[in-house]
Phi, psi and omega in degrees: 000135177277120187290340178283352175248029182294137184292153178288142176294150177294143180241130180245151179300153184297331179268011181296133178240129180278139175279106183253121175237115179286149178294141181262342184269355179202165178292138172212128181289164180298320181294315180298318180295321178297311183297319177298320176296318182295317183291338177289343176284129187300320185291323176286320178301316179293320180299314178291327177296314179295322178295319179297314179301315181297315180296316183296318180288323178287324180293325179284335185269351183291326179274000184262354184265000000 
C-alpha cells in the first residue's frame, strides 16, 4: 500500500453516542466496554487494522536504510 494514498480515518458527528454494553459475566471497566464497542464498528476496525499495518511496516523499515 502506498502511504501517500492512505485512507482517511472515519469521522463521526460530535453527538454520536456509542451503544456501550458492559459484560455481565465478568468485571469490565467503562473504558474497556467503550473501546470494545468502538472496535465493533467496521469503519473503525478497518482504520485500526490499516494503522497497525502502516506502523508495523514503518518500524521494520527504519533499520534497513
